[in-house]
C-alpha atoms as an extended CHARMM CRD file, in Angstrom:
* protein
*
        86  EXT
         1         1  UNK       CA             23.8750000000      -33.9350000000        8.4330000000  PROA      1               0.0000000000
         2         2  UNK       CA             23.1240000000      -30.4960000000        9.7820000000  PROA      2               0.0000000000
         3         3  UNK       CA             21.9390000000      -27.6310000000        7.6470000000  PROA      3               0.0000000000
         4         4  UNK       CA             23.1360000000      -24.1040000000        8.2600000000  PROA      4               0.0000000000
         5         5  UNK       CA             20.6240000000      -21.3450000000        8.7510000000  PROA      5               0.0000000000
         6         6  UNK       CA             21.6460000000      -19.9800000000        5.3320000000  PROA      6               0.0000000000
         7         7  UNK       CA             20.8870000000      -23.3120000000        3.6320000000  PROA      7               0.0000000000
         8         8  UNK       CA             17.5060000000      -23.5120000000        5.3170000000  PROA      8               0.0000000000
         9         9  UNK       CA             16.7470000000      -19.8940000000        4.3300000000  PROA      9               0.0000000000
        10        10  UNK       CA             17.7130000000      -20.6570000000        0.7210000000  PROA      10              0.0000000000
        11        11  UNK       CA             15.3540000000      -23.6450000000        0.6480000000  PROA      11              0.0000000000
        12        12  UNK       CA             12.5020000000      -21.4890000000        1.9470000000  PROA      12              0.0000000000
        13        13  UNK       CA             13.3500000000      -18.7500000000       -0.5570000000  PROA      13              0.0000000000
        14        14  UNK       CA             13.2590000000      -21.2670000000       -3.3600000000  PROA      14              0.0000000000
        15        15  UNK       CA              9.8440000000      -22.5430000000       -2.2630000000  PROA      15              0.0000000000
        16        16  UNK       CA              8.1940000000      -19.2390000000       -1.3160000000  PROA      16              0.0000000000
        17        17  UNK       CA              9.8060000000      -16.1800000000       -2.8880000000  PROA      17              0.0000000000
        18        18  UNK       CA              9.3210000000      -16.8750000000       -6.6220000000  PROA      18              0.0000000000
        19        19  UNK       CA             12.5250000000      -15.0390000000       -7.5050000000  PROA      19              0.0000000000
        20        20  UNK       CA             13.5110000000      -14.3740000000      -11.0980000000  PROA      20              0.0000000000
        21        21  UNK       CA             17.0570000000      -15.5150000000      -10.2670000000  PROA      21              0.0000000000
        22        22  UNK       CA             18.2640000000      -18.9750000000       -9.2290000000  PROA      22              0.0000000000
        23        23  UNK       CA             18.4780000000      -18.8900000000       -5.4280000000  PROA      23              0.0000000000
        24        24  UNK       CA             21.3610000000      -21.3600000000       -5.4900000000  PROA      24              0.0000000000
        25        25  UNK       CA             23.4790000000      -19.0070000000       -7.5730000000  PROA      25              0.0000000000
        26        26  UNK       CA             22.9180000000      -15.8910000000       -5.4780000000  PROA      26              0.0000000000
        27        27  UNK       CA             25.6290000000      -14.7710000000       -3.0750000000  PROA      27              0.0000000000
        28        28  UNK       CA             24.6290000000      -14.6450000000        0.5940000000  PROA      28              0.0000000000
        29        29  UNK       CA             24.7330000000      -10.8410000000        0.4540000000  PROA      29              0.0000000000
        30        30  UNK       CA             22.9660000000      -10.4870000000       -2.9400000000  PROA      30              0.0000000000
        31        31  UNK       CA             20.0140000000       -8.0650000000       -2.9870000000  PROA      31              0.0000000000
        32        32  UNK       CA             16.9150000000      -10.2730000000       -3.0240000000  PROA      32              0.0000000000
        33        33  UNK       CA             14.7250000000       -7.3570000000       -4.1240000000  PROA      33              0.0000000000
        34        34  UNK       CA             16.9510000000       -6.8420000000       -7.1780000000  PROA      34              0.0000000000
        35        35  UNK       CA             16.5580000000      -10.5910000000       -7.8060000000  PROA      35              0.0000000000
        36        36  UNK       CA             12.7720000000      -10.1890000000       -7.9510000000  PROA      36              0.0000000000
        37        37  UNK       CA             11.5340000000      -10.3970000000       -4.3460000000  PROA      37              0.0000000000
        38        38  UNK       CA              8.2450000000       -8.4980000000       -4.0920000000  PROA      38              0.0000000000
        39        39  UNK       CA              6.5110000000       -7.1460000000       -1.0140000000  PROA      39              0.0000000000
        40        40  UNK       CA              3.8760000000       -9.8810000000       -1.3030000000  PROA      40              0.0000000000
        41        41  UNK       CA              6.5590000000      -12.5710000000       -1.5960000000  PROA      41              0.0000000000
        42        42  UNK       CA              8.3390000000      -11.0430000000        1.4120000000  PROA      42              0.0000000000
        43        43  UNK       CA              5.2310000000      -11.5870000000        3.5340000000  PROA      43              0.0000000000
        44        44  UNK       CA              4.9360000000      -15.1770000000        2.2950000000  PROA      44              0.0000000000
        45        45  UNK       CA              8.6230000000      -15.7360000000        3.0360000000  PROA      45              0.0000000000
        46        46  UNK       CA              8.2980000000      -14.2420000000        6.5160000000  PROA      46              0.0000000000
        47        47  UNK       CA              5.3770000000      -16.5500000000        7.3070000000  PROA      47              0.0000000000
        48        48  UNK       CA              7.3020000000      -19.5650000000        5.9820000000  PROA      48              0.0000000000
        49        49  UNK       CA             10.3430000000      -18.6150000000        8.0770000000  PROA      49              0.0000000000
        50        50  UNK       CA              8.2010000000      -18.2230000000       11.1900000000  PROA      50              0.0000000000
        51        51  UNK       CA              6.6650000000      -21.6410000000       10.6660000000  PROA      51              0.0000000000
        52        52  UNK       CA              9.9180000000      -23.4150000000        9.7560000000  PROA      52              0.0000000000
        53        53  UNK       CA             11.9220000000      -21.9750000000       12.6460000000  PROA      53              0.0000000000
        54        54  UNK       CA              9.0030000000      -21.8150000000       15.1420000000  PROA      54              0.0000000000
        55        55  UNK       CA              9.6010000000      -18.1300000000       15.7940000000  PROA      55              0.0000000000
        56        56  UNK       CA              7.7940000000      -14.8310000000       15.3890000000  PROA      56              0.0000000000
        57        57  UNK       CA              9.5440000000      -11.7930000000       13.9730000000  PROA      57              0.0000000000
        58        58  UNK       CA              9.3630000000       -8.9290000000       16.4680000000  PROA      58              0.0000000000
        59        59  UNK       CA              8.0510000000       -5.6100000000       15.1870000000  PROA      59              0.0000000000
        60        60  UNK       CA             11.5340000000       -4.0480000000       15.1960000000  PROA      60              0.0000000000
        61        61  UNK       CA             12.6110000000       -6.5530000000       12.5060000000  PROA      61              0.0000000000
        62        62  UNK       CA              9.6030000000       -6.0260000000       10.2500000000  PROA      62              0.0000000000
        63        63  UNK       CA             11.4680000000       -3.8630000000        7.7700000000  PROA      63              0.0000000000
        64        64  UNK       CA             12.7570000000       -4.2450000000        4.2480000000  PROA      64              0.0000000000
        65        65  UNK       CA             16.3930000000       -4.5930000000        5.3130000000  PROA      65              0.0000000000
        66        66  UNK       CA             15.6430000000       -7.7170000000        7.3550000000  PROA      66              0.0000000000
        67        67  UNK       CA             14.7170000000       -9.5980000000        4.1830000000  PROA      67              0.0000000000
        68        68  UNK       CA             17.1400000000       -7.9300000000        1.7490000000  PROA      68              0.0000000000
        69        69  UNK       CA             19.5800000000      -10.8580000000        1.5200000000  PROA      69              0.0000000000
        70        70  UNK       CA             20.2020000000      -14.3850000000        2.7500000000  PROA      70              0.0000000000
        71        71  UNK       CA             22.7810000000      -12.9580000000        5.1620000000  PROA      71              0.0000000000
        72        72  UNK       CA             20.3510000000      -10.3630000000        6.5080000000  PROA      72              0.0000000000
        73        73  UNK       CA             17.6500000000      -12.9860000000        7.0690000000  PROA      73              0.0000000000
        74        74  UNK       CA             20.1390000000      -15.3200000000        8.7880000000  PROA      74              0.0000000000
        75        75  UNK       CA             21.3330000000      -12.4750000000       11.0170000000  PROA      75              0.0000000000
        76        76  UNK       CA             17.7550000000      -11.6450000000       12.0140000000  PROA      76              0.0000000000
        77        77  UNK       CA             17.0280000000      -15.2940000000       12.7940000000  PROA      77              0.0000000000
        78        78  UNK       CA             20.1840000000      -15.5110000000       14.8840000000  PROA      78              0.0000000000
        79        79  UNK       CA             19.1730000000      -12.3200000000       16.7280000000  PROA      79              0.0000000000
        80        80  UNK       CA             15.8060000000      -13.8860000000       17.5060000000  PROA      80              0.0000000000
        81        81  UNK       CA             17.5700000000      -16.9370000000       18.9360000000  PROA      81              0.0000000000
        82        82  UNK       CA             17.6200000000      -19.5060000000       16.1110000000  PROA      82              0.0000000000
        83        83  UNK       CA             20.6440000000      -21.7920000000       16.3890000000  PROA      83              0.0000000000
        84        84  UNK       CA             22.4640000000      -23.7670000000       13.7230000000  PROA      84              0.0000000000
        85        85  UNK       CA             21.2840000000      -27.3820000000       13.5530000000  PROA      85              0.0000000000
        86        86  UNK       CA             23.6380000000      -30.0670000000       14.6550000000  PROA      86              0.0000000000
């Protein structure tokens, strides 16, 4: 069974972001900062994403908007070259 990028991002959010809201109940475009994502948690999430997807975020993507939602993170990963599993 393949996991979409969004599902993998949600799993990493659940493990690393310490959100106040249930990650599973958030819409893909929900504001993660409104859900409790802090700047410190964003750094932890970025490091977890880099390790899980074996990538490095380029400087141009190191901005708040990149990590603002599941959709934004998935779009950044796709831009970097991450492909859906399967």
